[in-house]
C-alpha positions in Angstrom: 47.6 -1.9 41.8 46.5 -0.7 38.5 48.3 1.7 36.5 48.4 3.8 33.3 47.4 2.4 29.9 46.9 4.6 26.8 45.3 2.1 24.7 42.3 1.2 24.5 41.5 2.5 28.0 43.1 4.9 30.4 43.1 3.3 34.0 42.3 5.8 36.8 42.6 5.0 40.5 39.7 6.0 42.5 41.0 7.1 46.1 38.5 5.8 48.7 38.6 5.6 52.4 40.8 8.8 52.8 43.5 7.5 50.5 45.7 10.3 49.0 48.1 10.9 46.3 50.9 10.6 48.8 49.6 7.1 49.5 49.6 6.2 45.9 53.3 7.5 45.7 54.2 5.5 48.8 52.8 2.3 47.3 54.5 2.7 44.1 57.8 3.4 45.6 57.5 0.2 47.6 56.8 -1.7 44.3 59.7 -0.1 42.8 61.9 -1.0 45.6 61.2 -4.6 44.8 61.9 -4.1 41.0 64.2 -1.9 39.0 63.5 1.6 40.8 62.2 3.2 37.6 61.0 7.0 37.8 57.2 7.4 37.8 54.5 10.0 37.9 51.3 10.3 39.6 48.5 12.7 38.3 45.6 13.9 40.3 42.8 14.6 37.8 40.9 16.3 40.6 43.6 19.1 40.6 43.2 19.4 36.8 39.4 20.0 37.4 40.0 22.4 40.4 42.4 24.4 38.2 39.6 24.8 35.6 37.1 25.8 38.3 39.5 28.4 39.5 40.1 29.8 36.0 36.3 30.1 35.4 35.8 31.8 38.9 38.6 34.2 38.5 38.6 35.2 34.7 35.1 34.2 33.4 35.4 36.5 30.5 38.4 34.8 29.2 38.0 31.1 27.5 40.9 28.9 28.0 42.5 27.1 25.0 45.1 24.6 26.2 48.4 24.2 24.3 48.8 20.6 23.8 52.7 21.0 23.8 52.6 21.4 27.6 51.5 17.7 28.2 49.8 15.7 25.5 48.6 12.8 27.6 45.4 11.3 26.2 43.8 11.5 29.8 44.6 15.2 30.0 43.2 15.9 26.5 40.1 13.9 27.1 39.1 15.5 30.5 40.0 19.1 29.1 37.8 18.5 26.2 35.0 17.3 28.4 35.2 20.4 30.4 34.8 22.5 27.3 38.4 23.9 26.8 39.7 24.7 23.5 43.1 23.6 22.2 46.2 25.2 20.7 48.2 22.7 18.4 51.8 23.2 17.2 51.7 20.5 14.5 49.8 17.8 12.6 50.1 15.1 15.2 48.6 17.3 18.0 45.9 18.2 15.5 45.1 14.6 14.9 45.2 13.6 18.7 42.7 16.5 19.6 40.3 15.6 16.8 40.3 12.1 17.9 38.6 13.3 21.0 35.8 14.8 18.8 36.8 18.5 19.5 35.1 20.6 17.1 37.3 22.3 14.5 36.2 25.9 15.7 37.8 25.0 19.0 41.3 24.3 17.7 44.0 26.8 16.7 47.0 25.8 14.7 49.9 27.9 16.2 53.5 28.7 15.1 55.2 31.3 13.2 56.6 28.9 10.7 54.4 25.8 9.9 55.2 22.8 7.5 53.1 23.1 4.6 51.6 19.6 5.0 50.3 20.7 8.6 48.5 23.8 7.0 47.0 21.4 4.4 45.9 19.0 7.1 44.2 21.8 8.9 42.4 22.9 5.8 41.3 19.3 5.1 39.8 19.1 8.6 38.3 22.5 8.6 40.5 23.9 11.2 40.4 27.5 10.1 42.1 29.4 13.0 45.8 29.8 12.3 48.6 32.0 13.7 50.7 34.1 11.4 53.5 36.7 12.1 55.3 37.1 8.8 54.7 37.7 5.1 56.3 34.3 3.9 53.9 32.5 6.3 51.0 34.5 5.1 51.6 33.7 1.4 52.1 30.0 2.3 48.7 29.8 4.2 47.0 31.8 1.2 48.1 28.9 -1.1 47.5 26.1 1.0 44.3 27.2 3.2 42.5 30.1 1.4 39.8 29.8 3.9 42.0 30.4 6.9 41.0 32.9 9.6 44.1 34.3 10.9 45.3 35.7 14.3 48.3 38.0 13.9 50.9 37.4 16.5 52.2 40.7 18.0 55.5 41.0 19.7 55.6 42.2 23.2 58.1 44.3 25.2 58.4 41.4 27.8 59.6 39.0 25.0 62.0 41.7 23.7 63.8 41.8 27.1 64.3 38.1 27.2 65.9 37.4 23.8 66.9 38.9 20.7 64.7 36.5 18.6 61.3 38.0 19.5 58.2 35.9 18.3 55.5 38.0 16.7 55.7 41.2 14.6 55.7 44.9 15.2 52.9 47.1 15.0 54.3 48.6 11.7 54.8 44.9 10.3 51.1 44.1 11.3 49.8 46.9 9.1 51.8 45.6 6.1 50.5 42.1 6.8 47.0 43.2 7.0 47.2 45.0 3.6 48.9 41.9 2.1 46.1 39.7 3.5 43.6 41.9 2.0 45.4 41.7 -1.4 45.6 37.8 -1.2 41.9 37.5 -0.1 42.7 35.8 3.2 40.7 36.7 6.5 42.2 38.3 9.4 39.9 37.9 12.4 42.1 38.8 15.5 45.4 39.1 17.3 47.5 37.2 19.7 50.3 37.8 21.9 52.6 36.1 24.4 53.9 37.3 27.8 56.2 34.8 29.3 55.6 33.2 32.7 59.0 34.4 33.8 57.8 38.1 33.4 57.3 39.5 36.8 55.4 42.6 35.8 51.7 42.1 35.2 51.8 45.5 33.5 53.4 44.0 30.6 49.9 42.7 29.7 48.6 46.3 29.8 51.2 47.3 27.0 50.4 44.3 24.9 46.6 44.8 25.1 47.1 48.4 24.0 49.1 47.1 21.0 46.5 44.6 20.3 43.8 47.3 20.2 46.0 49.1 17.5 46.0 45.9 15.5 42.3 45.6 15.8 41.8 49.2 14.7 44.0 48.7 11.7 42.2 45.5 10.8 38.7 47.2 11.1 39.9 50.1 9.1 40.8 47.7 6.2 37.6 45.9 6.3 38.3 42.8 8.4 35.8 41.5 11.0 38.3 41.5 14.0 36.6 39.4 16.7 39.2 37.2 18.6 41.7 38.3 21.0 44.2 35.7 22.4 46.2 36.9 25.5 48.5 33.9 25.2 50.0 32.0 28.0 52.3 32.9 30.9 50.2 31.4 33.7 52.1 29.3 36.0 49.5 27.6 37.9 49.7 30.0 41.1 46.5 31.4 42.5 48.5 34.6 43.4 49.8 35.0 40.0 46.4 34.6 38.1 44.9 37.1 40.4 47.7 39.5 39.7 47.4 39.2 35.9 43.7 39.2 35.9 43.8 42.5 38.1 46.1 44.0 35.4 44.1 42.9 32.4 40.5 43.5 33.7 40.4 47.2 33.3 42.2 47.1 29.9 39.8 44.4 28.6 36.9 46.7 29.8 38.4 49.7 28.1 39.6 48.3 24.9 37.4 45.1 24.3 34.3 45.5 26.3 31.5 42.9 26.0 29.5 45.2 23.7 32.4 45.0 21.1 31.5 41.4 20.4 35.2 40.4 20.7 35.9 36.8 22.1 38.7 36.9 24.4 40.8 33.7 24.9 44.0 32.6 26.6 46.5 29.7 26.5 46.9 28.4 30.1 49.2 25.4 29.7 51.3 25.0 32.8 48.4 26.4 34.8 46.5 23.2 34.2 49.2 20.5 34.1 51.8 21.7 36.7 49.6 21.3 39.8 48.3 18.0 38.4 51.5 15.9 38.2 54.0 14.7 40.7 57.1 13.1 39.7 59.2 10.6 41.8 62.8 9.9 41.0 65.4 7.5 42.5 69.0 8.4 43.2 71.3 6.4 41.2 74.7 8.1 41.9 76.4 10.3 44.4 79.5 12.4 44.5 80.9 14.4 47.4 82.9 17.6 46.6 84.3 20.5 48.7 84.6 24.1 47.3 87.7 25.9 47.2 88.0 29.7 48.1 86.8 30.7 44.7 83.7 28.6 45.1 85.0 25.9 42.5 84.3 22.3 43.3 87.2 20.1 44.1 87.3 16.4 44.2 89.5 15.9 47.4 87.8 16.4 50.8 89.6 17.0 54.0 88.3 16.1 57.4 87.6 19.8 58.1 85.7 20.3 54.8 81.8 20.4 54.7 80.9 18.6 51.8 78.6 19.6 48.8 76.7 16.5 47.3 76.0 16.0 43.8 73.2 13.4 43.2 72.4 11.8 40.0 68.8 10.7 39.4 67.2 8.3 36.9 65.4 11.1 35.1 66.9 14.4 34.0 66.9 17.3 31.7 66.6 15.2 28.5 63.5 13.6 29.9 60.9 14.7 32.4 62.8 18.0 33.2 63.4 19.1 29.6 61.9 22.6 30.6 65.2 23.2 32.7 67.2 23.3 29.4 64.8 26.1 28.4 65.3 28.0 31.6 62.3 26.6 33.4 61.3 27.4 37.0 63.5 26.5 39.9 62.1 23.1 41.3 61.9 22.4 45.0 62.4 18.6 45.6 61.1 16.9 48.8 62.9 13.8 50.1 60.5 10.8 50.5 59.7 10.3 54.2 61.0 6.7 54.2 64.4 7.9 53.0 65.6 10.0 56.0 64.5 11.0 59.5 63.5 14.7 60.2 66.4 15.2 62.6 69.2 14.8 59.9 71.4 17.7 59.1 71.2 19.2 55.7 74.0 20.0 53.2 74.4 22.1 49.9 73.3 19.7 47.1 72.7 19.7 43.3 70.6 17.4 41.2 71.5 15.9 37.9 70.2 13.6 35.3 71.8 10.1 34.5 73.9 11.3 31.5 76.5 13.1 33.3 76.2 15.9 30.7 76.9 19.4 31.9 73.4 20.4 30.5 71.7 17.6 32.5 71.4 19.6 35.7 67.9 19.7 37.1 68.6 21.7 40.2 71.7 23.9 40.6 71.5 24.4 44.5 69.3 23.1 47.2 69.6 22.0 50.8 69.0 18.2 51.4 69.9 15.7 54.1 72.6 13.2 52.9 71.0 10.7 50.7 72.1 7.4 49.6 71.8 5.5 46.3 68.0 4.0 46.1 66.6 6.9 48.1 63.8 8.7 46.4 63.0 12.5 45.7 59.7 13.7 44.8 59.0 16.9 42.7 55.6 18.4 42.7 54.2 20.7 40.2 55.9 19.1 37.3 53.7 19.3 34.1 55.9 16.6 32.3 56.1 18.7 29.1 58.9 16.7 28.0 57.0 13.6 27.6 56.2 13.5 24.0 57.3 9.9 23.2 55.4 7.4 25.3 58.2 4.8 24.8 60.6 7.3 26.5 58.5 8.6 29.4 58.1 7.3 32.9 54.9 5.5 33.6 52.0 7.8 34.8 49.5 6.7 37.4 46.2 8.5 37.3 44.1 9.2 40.3 41.1 10.9 41.4 39.4 11.3 45.0 35.9 10.1 45.5 34.9 13.6 46.2 36.3 14.9 43.1 34.7 12.2 41.0 31.3 13.1 42.5 31.9 16.8 41.8 32.9 15.8 38.0 29.7 13.9 37.6 27.8 16.7 38.9 29.4 18.9 36.2 27.9 16.5 33.7 31.2 14.5 33.0 30.6 10.7 33.3 32.2 7.5 32.1 29.4 6.5 30.0 28.9 9.6 27.9 31.9 11.9 28.2 35.1 10.1 29.2 34.6 7.0 27.0 38.2 6.0 27.2 38.4 6.0 31.0 38.0 3.1 33.5 38.1 3.3 37.2 39.7 0.9 39.7 39.5 1.4 43.4 42.2 2.2 45.7 41.5 2.2 49.4 43.7 3.7 52.2 
């Protein structure tokens, strides 16, 4: 069985003869049972490509720019670059990674409200002109280090204001001041951007944000700027239903405020949308504790024969690793038990899942119903984008796969090993 290798070539398993991602997981769990039982991930590159096709069919007027922070795997970057996706980078390292895959500078945006000066200079040196800005200090810094920059003003949204006191972006009043200051400094402003979080359940939040963006465009045009880029941000979870909801909310507003005749290019930042359906994470149980609940619902260590236990399971990966999003209020995860661990008839118990540190913040799932597990059993988490895996030395191994059918579809789309995916190599995996 071949696995993942970043340098010099990324190995991808070609699934033949009806083999599935589940078969790959089963085989690697078997291999781990003979070794140290480390956590690992399996990526289905066909799912990544299908998400792109879904985006194009649902929102063809909105070009995707992938935020590298969601998963900086070279395989993900190279495949998305081959599909013609743009990129949003948060720092110099991400800029360098994307440039190494021959992405044109005009398809890259340097984001962040407070960027290091060296990162701005690196962008200027590499002709990466699109930068996000939301305050006067940042504007003055950009004017000194990158006078040819083309700015996207980040506008705060009502949805963000409801979530936190620290609202990214600036108000409409502040946008007016920034536009005037940019004019005085001779810096171009070419558009606006906003972010509606994926936790926002009201698609109409996009309607309010688009109205604000139209106001920014009007102010910019009044001051003589050529406003031609609208970035509607991220907030796309990967769900088909959510994408349809958001698109239904934004389509009439885009037609009204930014029609095709306006010459405005509309882009978005789907991050989790691309990678969450692509990655599946398998973790092993390394520890277990049974507790009972008192009348106030608090855990107590001593169990009596009449108590129904609640199980605390400790895994070999946690919130300080692959599940880092849980520290930031990520979506509730739904684990499944690997089929070899339990039988279908077993009773289920209230359970919580924890990382290996024992730290109070290292809780991955607060409550779920699971059959009683033992140390050495395996849990599988689907739709995990692995955004925490910034450091290759600290991440679980990732095994990349693609089905024969998806590989043929990719070739029909003009993506091949010889000309496009030069750092890929395929190995066969049969059922």
